[in-house]
C-alpha positions in Angstrom: -6.0 32.0 -9.0 -5.1 34.1 -6.3 -1.5 31.8 -5.6 -0.8 32.6 -8.9 -1.6 36.6 -8.5 0.7 37.1 -5.4 3.2 35.3 -7.3 2.9 37.9 -10.3 3.0 40.8 -7.7 6.3 39.4 -6.0 8.4 39.0 -9.1 6.9 42.4 -10.0 8.3 44.0 -7.0 11.9 42.5 -7.5 12.2 43.0 -11.3 10.1 46.4 -11.4 12.6 48.8 -9.5 15.4 47.6 -11.9 14.2 49.4 -15.0 14.7 52.6 -13.3 18.3 51.7 -11.9 21.5 52.6 -13.0 23.9 50.3 -14.3 27.5 50.7 -12.6 30.3 48.7 -14.0 33.1 47.8 -11.4 35.8 50.2 -12.7 33.1 53.0 -12.2 32.4 51.8 -8.3 35.7 51.6 -7.6 35.5 55.4 -9.2 33.2 56.2 -7.2 34.1 54.8 -3.8 37.9 56.2 -3.5 36.6 59.8 -4.4 34.1 59.8 -2.1 35.9 57.5 1.0 36.8 59.5 4.2 39.4 57.3 4.7 41.2 57.9 1.5 40.4 62.0 2.2 41.8 61.6 5.8 44.9 60.0 3.6 44.9 62.7 1.6 45.1 65.3 4.1 47.5 63.2 6.3 49.9 63.9 3.0 49.3 67.5 3.5 50.4 67.8 6.8 53.6 65.6 6.6 54.9 67.8 4.0 54.1 71.2 5.9 55.8 69.8 8.7 59.0 69.2 6.6 59.2 73.3 6.9 59.5 72.7 10.6 62.5 70.4 10.7 64.8 73.2 11.5 63.5 74.8 13.9 65.4 76.3 16.6 64.2 77.6 20.5 63.5 81.4 21.2 66.6 83.4 22.0 67.3 84.3 25.5 67.5 87.5 26.8 68.9 89.1 29.8 69.3 92.2 31.6 71.6 92.1 35.0 73.8 93.8 36.9 77.3 91.6 36.8 79.6 94.4 39.3 76.7 96.0 41.0 77.4 99.0 39.8 75.9 99.0 35.9 73.4 97.3 34.0 73.8 95.3 30.8 72.0 93.4 28.6 72.7 90.2 26.9 71.4 87.4 24.3 71.6 83.9 23.9 70.9 82.0 20.9 71.3 78.1 21.3 70.7 75.1 19.0 71.6 71.8 18.5 74.5 69.9 16.8 74.4 71.0 13.3 73.9 67.6 11.5 71.1 67.0 13.6 68.6 69.4 11.8 69.8 67.3 8.3 68.7 64.3 10.2 65.0 65.6 11.4 64.7 67.0 7.8 65.2 63.4 6.1 63.0 61.9 9.0 60.5 64.4 7.8 60.5 63.4 4.4 60.2 59.9 4.9 56.7 60.3 6.8 55.7 62.1 3.8 56.9 58.8 1.9 54.8 56.8 4.4 51.9 58.8 4.1 51.9 58.4 1.0 52.1 54.7 0.5 49.5 54.4 3.6 46.9 56.5 0.9 47.9 53.7 -1.7 47.4 51.1 0.5 43.9 52.7 1.9 42.9 53.2 -1.8 43.9 49.7 -2.9 41.7 48.8 0.5 38.4 50.6 -0.6 38.7 49.4 -4.4 39.1 45.4 -2.7 36.2 46.0 -0.6 34.4 47.1 -3.5 35.3 45.3 -6.2 34.1 42.1 -3.6 30.6 43.2 -2.9 30.6 44.0 -6.1 31.4 40.3 -6.9 28.8 39.1 -4.5 25.9 41.0 -6.1 26.6 39.8 -9.4 26.3 36.3 -8.0 23.9 36.7 -5.7 21.7 38.4 -8.8 22.4 34.9 -11.4 21.5 33.1 -8.4 18.9 34.8 -8.1 17.6 34.6 -11.5 18.0 31.3 -11.7 16.0 30.7 -8.2 13.0 32.5 -10.2 12.9 29.6 -12.9 13.2 27.2 -10.1 10.6 28.6 -8.3 8.0 28.7 -11.7 8.7 24.9 -12.3 7.9 23.5 -9.0 4.9 25.9 -8.9 3.8 24.4 -11.7 4.8 21.2 -10.4 2.8 21.3 -7.2 0.0 22.7 -9.2 -0.1 19.5 -11.2 0.2 17.4 -8.3 -3.1 19.1 -6.5 -4.6 18.5 -9.4 -3.2 14.7 -10.1 -4.3 14.2 -6.1 -8.0 16.0 -6.7 -8.3 13.2 -9.3 -7.2 10.4 -7.1 -4.2 9.9 -9.7 -1.6 10.2 -6.5 -1.7 9.9 -3.0 -1.0 12.3 -0.4 2.6 11.7 0.3 3.4 12.7 -3.5 0.8 15.9 -3.1 3.2 16.6 0.0 6.1 16.0 -1.0 5.9 18.0 -4.1 4.3 20.9 -1.9 7.8 20.6 0.4 10.1 21.1 -3.0 8.2 24.0 -3.9 8.3 25.4 -0.6 12.0 25.2 0.0 12.5 26.7 -3.7 10.4 29.4 -2.6 12.2 30.2 0.9 15.2 30.3 -0.9 14.1 32.8 -3.3 12.6 35.0 -0.8 16.0 34.5 1.3 18.1 35.5 -2.0 15.6 38.4 -2.8 16.4 40.0 0.5 20.5 39.8 0.4 21.0 41.1 -2.9 18.8 44.1 -1.4 21.3 44.1 2.0 24.1 43.8 -0.3 23.0 46.6 -3.0 22.4 49.1 0.2 26.2 48.6 1.0 27.2 49.1 -2.5 25.2 52.1 -2.2 27.0 52.9 1.1 30.3 52.6 0.0 29.8 54.6 -3.4 28.3 57.2 -1.6 25.3 56.7 -4.3 21.8 57.7 -3.2 19.8 56.6 -6.4 19.3 53.0 -6.7 22.3 51.1 -8.6 22.6 47.9 -10.3 26.0 45.8 -11.6 26.4 44.2 -14.6 25.5 40.8 -15.8 28.1 38.1 -14.0 30.9 37.2 -16.9 32.6 33.5 -16.8 36.6 34.3 -16.8 38.8 31.8 -17.9 42.1 31.1 -15.6 45.2 31.7 -17.9 47.9 28.4 -17.7 50.2 28.6 -15.1 48.5 31.5 -13.4 48.1 29.2 -10.2 51.7 27.2 -10.3 54.0 29.7 -11.0 55.2 32.3 -8.4 55.3 35.7 -9.2 57.7 37.5 -6.7 56.3 40.9 -8.2 53.1 40.3 -6.4 54.7 40.4 -3.1 56.9 43.4 -3.9 54.2 45.6 -4.9 51.9 44.7 -2.3 51.3 47.4 -0.7 50.9 46.8 3.1 54.2 45.3 2.5 56.0 48.4 1.2 54.7 50.3 4.2 55.8 48.0 6.4 59.4 48.5 5.1 58.8 52.3 4.8 58.4 52.2 8.3 61.7 50.3 9.0 63.0 53.2 6.9 61.4 55.9 9.1 62.8 53.8 12.3 66.8 53.6 11.0 66.3 57.6 9.9 64.8 58.2 13.9 67.8 55.9 14.9 70.4 58.1 13.2 68.3 61.3 14.6 69.1 60.1 18.0 72.5 59.4 17.9 73.1 62.8 16.5 71.1 64.7 19.4 73.5 63.4 21.6 76.3 65.1 20.2 76.7 68.5 22.2 74.5 71.0 21.2 75.7 74.5 21.2 75.2 78.2 21.9 75.8 81.9 20.8 75.6 85.0 22.4 76.8 88.5 23.6 77.5 89.0 27.4 79.1 91.6 29.5 80.0 90.3 32.7 83.2 92.2 33.4 83.4 96.4 33.6 82.2 98.5 31.8 85.3 99.1 29.5 85.7 95.0 28.8 86.8 94.6 25.3 84.2 93.8 22.9 85.7 90.7 21.3 85.5 89.5 25.3 81.9 89.3 25.1 81.2 87.6 22.5 
């Protein structure tokens, strides 16, 4: 009698909280995770940063001002402004725009990675919940077999070995039930963490899906071309190519424009530039 009461309390502890849980579909879980994930938020800020850096791609050094006495009899001021070869600034703008694209692709890759982790975890919870349901049925059936074996042993209808075998089978099923219940609770906590949900959550029931014909045998090149990681690596190649073009342009001689008067006071103005 005591064993029956303990089993009933145990099942109540597992099933009871489910009625107060909020059921989330996999799409709702993915949406919550992407909206609150810190890595996605960092990727969003990276895009904003790279876009702002486009404006600073054309950056000139500060002008230089001198106050000197070229002949020792008077002082004169001079000012110069140096800058890179003009094509350098165009290449810097192009490179920075490619950095914006790479930040956007990294954001997409991060979102897909978060969605993949949530979907995988969601599926694990669905499978574990379905397994737990089956184990509950088996646990109940093997418990009844154990009770029946005990009665038959007391009546002398079976020997001790048969009774011990039935008890051992029930013990294994019951241990699997306890372990699966613990695993399910752990997976649920992980999903709460990924979705930043404070209240208890539950998932929808596991559905069996049919595999379309030819899915596993037909090679689809679009799956490779649309892969976010491959796209990100291709963009990094483009960034490196633009950076190489920039460095080649930086090898060209720089220019400077300024006003000097290194001669006498009456030096023609045209000769001072």
